[in-house]
C-alpha positions, 0 to 999 in steps of 0.5 A: 500500500502506498502512503501519501506524504505531505511534503508541505506539512509544517513540523515544529519543535515544541519541547526539549530535554537533555542529560549530559556531562553538563548535568540533568536538564536544558538549563545547565546544558545551555549555561555550560555551552555559553560559558564554553565550560567543560567538566571532563574527567580522567577515564580509568585504563580498561586493559593492561597497556592502555595509556592513562590520562585519557579524558572523557565526559561522564554524566555527573552523579547528582544528574544521574540521581535526579534522572533515576528519581524520575524514570520508570520502576523497571528501568530504575531497578535494573538499572539500564543506563541508556534507558535512564538517560532517554526516559529522563530526557523524554520526560523533560521534553514533554513537560517543556512542550506542555504535554503530559503522559496520558493525554491524547497527543502523547497516547498516540505519539510515535517514538524514535531514538537513535543510538550507536551503542544501545544498552552498552552497560548491559552487554559489556557486563554480560560479555565481561562476566560481571552480570548475568543476562537476567540481571540486565533485562537484556541488551537490545538497542530497541529496548531503549525506545521501547522503555521510553514509549512505555514510560510516556504511555504511547500506543504509537509506532516505536522504532530505533535507528542505528547509524553510528554517530549520525543516529539521532539525526537519522531518527529525526529524519524518519520521524519527519517522514512519518509525521508527514505521512499522517501516521502520527501528529506528535513525535518524541525523537532524539538520541541516546548513548551511554559510556561504552568500554568498546568505544574507549578501547576502539578509540584508544587503538586508533590513537584518537583519545588522550589527555588533551580535550577535544579542540574543534577546528584548532590548528592544535587539534588531536583528540576526540573526547568520548562522552555520554547522555541523551537528547530528546525533542518533541515534534508536532505538526502544525495542526497538533499545536495547542493554544499557548504553545510557543515552538522553539523552531520549525524543522525544515529538512533532514537529509541523510546519505552514506559515503560508501568509502572508508570505515572511519575517514569522512569522504569530502564528496559524500559529506558535501553531497549531504549538505547540498541535499539538506539545502535542497530539501529545505528549499534554501541556499547555503547563503541563507544559513546563519549558523552551523552546529558543526559535527566538529569532533576535533579529529584532524580528518573530520574537521579538515573536511567540514571546515573546507566545506564551510569556508568554500560554500557557506559565505556568511554562516557563523560556525560553532562546535560544542564537543569541546564543551560536552564531548562526543555523545556518539549516537546522541551527538546529533540530538545534543546539536539539535537541542543547542540549535533550538536554544540558539533560535530561542535566545538569539545567541550562538554559544562559542567553541571552546578554543582560542580565536588565535588557534582557529584553523583555515580562516574559518568563521568560528564563534569563540570567546563569548556567545555571539548575539544574532537577534535576527537569526533565521536558519540554523543547520545541525551536522552529524556524521559517523563511522561507516560513511554515515552523514545526516544534516538537519535544518531549523528555521525560526518559528516566528 
């Protein structure tokens, strides 16, 4: 059966929720971004010979405790770390949108969450013989989305996307397609990833983590700073908006593609093609983009490709990269960028990249130092790329 898709249907972001190394909630997240303040800590070596003094971003204990107090009994009892993060962020996003579990819009909402590592603590506990599978409730990545759907009380479609570090933006893309097809008029969507030993070991073997924090687009950049958390957005179609709701943004487009080139290195042609597709889907040009939240991992290869595209194709866009502040949230990276994009549109402020202006590579129009005020902000672009050639870009417009 062919499903009709209404490409002209307008979709708005009405609620935001996040948990990250900045803490539990959008308030500490925004405060840390605007101050370019990080809370990175040393990660313990995971195997003999692994170098010490590796920096990472962990959700602080007080934020974990706050999240644990709010999640469902089953998630709290196990506890499944990814589900704790995702449920907390979903509850915050619903409250922020002025919605409650059990009301009409939420009962039929679709839920889509992107993840790269799923229930990593459960799987690694079983593989490391630290836990029995009966103590974890299982390790399927789908269980994250299923737990969120159960916690908020929806009977709508429930699915998970896994496209490495582009996963959250891919989830947003899938949700937009379903909203435009009429499957639902409200979506709870985003990304979630917990701390993963596999990731740390993998990055260590690639020599991409170390004692220096992530320094996006710096001439001295070297390392990625792995992190954890979850970001959730509430999306509503225009006809589902209620009186008094004040959307953060309208989401115009999310484009996805795959380089099909190298397992870890980005391909300039594939990444650039994703940029072109996103702009075409949104019906605008690169000259219209006011702000770009770069993927900005701080690695030499990623930043070189992104930076060249920005300087050559985006003549007036202010660029910022938040991984120097909160680290790389893996499958939730695009969700953190989406939350930051919406807050930028709400406040008319672009948070700075946590590097000094004197070290910016290649003449890039990078925001550093203090937040940049842009009171007439219109379009914000959010990039998320991942291993395996996964690329996903979302474009937001001022809701006013």
